[in-house]
C-alpha positions in Angstrom: 68.2 109.8 99.7 66.9 106.2 99.9 69.3 103.4 100.8 69.0 101.9 97.3 69.9 105.2 95.7 72.9 105.5 98.0 74.1 102.0 97.2 73.8 102.8 93.5 75.9 105.9 94.0 78.7 104.1 95.8 81.2 102.6 93.4 83.2 100.4 95.8 81.0 98.6 98.4 84.1 96.9 99.9 84.6 100.1 101.9 81.4 99.5 103.8 80.5 97.3 106.7 77.1 96.0 107.9 76.0 99.2 109.7 77.0 101.2 106.6 79.9 103.3 107.9 83.0 103.5 105.8 85.8 101.6 107.4 88.0 104.8 107.6 85.4 106.3 110.1 86.2 103.4 112.4 90.0 103.6 112.0 90.3 100.1 110.6 91.2 100.9 107.1 95.0 100.9 106.5 94.6 103.6 103.9 92.3 105.9 105.9 94.6 108.9 105.5 93.7 109.4 101.9 90.5 110.0 100.0 88.7 107.0 98.5 88.4 108.5 95.0 87.9 105.8 92.3 91.0 106.0 90.1 89.3 104.3 87.1 86.5 106.8 87.4 89.0 109.6 87.5 90.7 108.3 84.4 87.5 107.5 82.4 85.6 110.7 83.3 88.5 113.2 82.7 87.8 115.1 79.5 91.1 114.5 77.8 89.8 113.8 74.2 92.2 112.2 71.8 95.0 112.2 74.4 93.5 109.1 75.9 94.3 107.2 72.6 97.6 109.0 72.1 98.7 107.8 75.6 98.3 104.3 74.3 100.8 105.0 71.5 103.4 107.6 72.2 102.6 109.8 75.2 102.1 107.2 77.9 104.9 108.7 80.1 103.4 112.2 80.1 100.0 110.6 80.9 101.4 108.5 83.7 103.3 111.5 85.1 100.2 113.7 85.2 98.1 110.9 86.8 100.9 110.2 89.3 101.1 113.9 90.3 97.3 114.3 90.7 96.9 111.1 92.7 99.8 112.2 95.0 98.2 115.6 95.5 95.0 113.7 96.5 96.6 111.6 99.2 97.4 108.4 97.3 100.9 106.9 97.3 101.5 106.1 93.6 104.5 104.6 92.0 105.7 104.6 88.4 106.0 101.2 86.6 107.2 100.4 83.1 105.4 97.4 81.5 107.7 95.6 79.0 106.8 93.1 76.3 109.8 91.5 74.7 108.6 90.1 71.4 110.4 87.7 69.1 111.7 90.7 67.1 112.7 94.2 68.0 109.6 95.5 66.1 107.3 93.5 68.4 108.9 94.7 71.6 107.2 97.6 73.4 107.3 99.5 76.7 104.3 101.2 78.4 104.5 103.5 81.4 101.8 103.0 84.0 100.9 104.2 87.5 100.6 101.7 90.4 98.5 102.3 93.5 98.0 99.6 96.2 99.1 96.8 93.8 96.8 97.9 90.9 98.2 99.5 87.8 96.5 102.1 85.6 96.9 103.6 82.1 94.8 105.9 79.9 92.1 103.2 79.5 91.7 102.4 83.2 93.1 99.4 85.0 96.1 97.7 83.4 97.4 94.2 83.8 98.8 91.3 81.7 95.3 89.8 81.4 93.7 93.1 80.4 96.4 93.6 77.8 95.8 90.0 76.5 92.1 91.0 76.2 92.8 94.4 74.6 95.1 92.8 72.0 92.9 89.7 71.5 95.8 87.4 72.3 94.7 83.7 72.1 94.6 81.8 75.4 97.1 79.3 74.0 99.6 82.0 73.0 102.4 82.8 75.4 102.1 86.5 76.3 103.6 87.8 79.5 104.5 91.3 80.5 107.5 92.2 82.7 107.0 95.0 85.2 109.9 97.2 86.3 109.7 100.0 88.9 110.5 103.4 87.5 111.0 106.9 88.7 108.6 109.9 88.3 111.4 112.4 87.7 112.4 112.8 84.1 110.1 110.0 82.9 109.0 112.0 79.8 110.7 114.3 77.3 109.7 117.8 78.6 110.7 119.5 75.3 108.2 117.3 73.4 105.5 116.5 75.9 105.3 119.3 78.5 102.1 120.7 76.8 100.5 117.3 76.9 101.5 116.8 80.6 100.1 120.3 81.5 96.8 119.6 79.7 96.4 116.2 81.3 97.3 117.4 84.8 94.8 120.3 84.5 92.0 118.0 83.4 92.8 115.4 86.1 92.7 118.1 88.7 89.3 119.4 87.5 87.9 115.8 87.5 89.4 115.0 90.9 87.8 118.2 92.4 84.4 117.1 91.0 84.8 113.6 92.3 85.7 114.9 95.8 82.7 117.2 95.7 80.5 114.2 94.9 82.0 112.2 97.7 81.2 115.0 100.2 77.6 115.2 99.0 76.9 111.5 99.8 75.6 111.3 103.4 76.5 108.5 105.8 74.4 105.4 105.2 72.1 103.8 107.7 72.2 106.6 110.3 68.4 107.4 110.3 
């Protein structure tokens, strides 16, 4: 593999130093104990069909629980967070459950933040729009009677995708060692 091909294959170059070794090989990366799977890639490449859209509307808690569990199984330290928007009326108030890892939040469309939501909803820059984030618990975060099937499907698909991503990581040789 040529160096240029390798660089194209690596999604997060911040993990690499001048000689091309991942920082976790040198013991300098504070999160060296876990894999370096790209969470956004995991979310976006998982074959979850319409559940991706449904998780934006009514099954976000089951989605977040499945993502949380699979990330935890793969060495990440996730936490559950509920994003709240309190509108001027009850009808414009909403809650959305997301997963947080190392200060970044994720939902069914990838990374999640106030600015990303402003962009998704096409909120004007002059409009006041702030989200409140509250820590939440994984246990009992979704109604198992209604959403257990959704959770099981999502967890299965995330596990399959995580396995494929890990296999790809193992196939990429160390850079610059020739």
